[in-house]
C-alpha angles and dihedrals in degrees: 000000000000094000092056093042092051092049095047094045093046092050100043109023095039100027090236091294094109119042114205117214109228091214090063095057121101129188116256131194114276096195131072124183122205142151118268113190088340093307126107113256136164142209119215124197121198099226129358127173137174116229118203119189135158093231102034097034117208121340129176108219125190139179127199115200117211131183093188138022111278111200091199093057097106089057093041092052091048087056094047093048093042090057090056092049093043092052090053093049092049089056094055115095107246092235094055103087093161093065116111129205125225125248126263116214120188136178135186119224113206107207095181116115090186103054125040113212103239100147143067106027099150143029092253089061087069099043127096104249115254105167094193093064103027095103090056095056120093111232113215107202131205128218102217120183113201097206098189090054098052114123124228093265092053092046091048089070086071122074103162135072092294088067089060090052094047092048089051092051091050091050092048091051093048103036109009091239139079118232098184125213144225097274114112120226112245099189103041094178 
């Protein structure tokens, strides 16, 4: 739901400093097919949307949902984001060097209430250390949100159904049960 997506993305990807308008979000393809060593392969994102705004321009925004820590996530996210940039570049006429592409912003939501995602957060976390070349290596970083470890202030940025889910995850982590609360679910599905 665009209203929930906008609220979650505004709170966690943009730290509440940029508020996305749900009406300006459009669905985007979540699958990309390509050849890997001559064989067909595909990448699948969980949720991708295009945001179009007069002030911000066009932004591709994506969320990956995880129930457990995935140690390959920095490389996976590089692939997902690369596809979005690559598709934009492919659409630019080769002679138009002044053309600019729009940004891709992605976050990972950790839904586990048992395991906090503390590692890896970046490509360099996965690499064998070679001090002599470290400064030459690009370090692709993840923005991971450990939902069950959010404090009250962080959770207060949410007012929709996602707040109910996050509160439940926090309760499960702390007490092993879910009390529930007075907030009514808007999107029952």
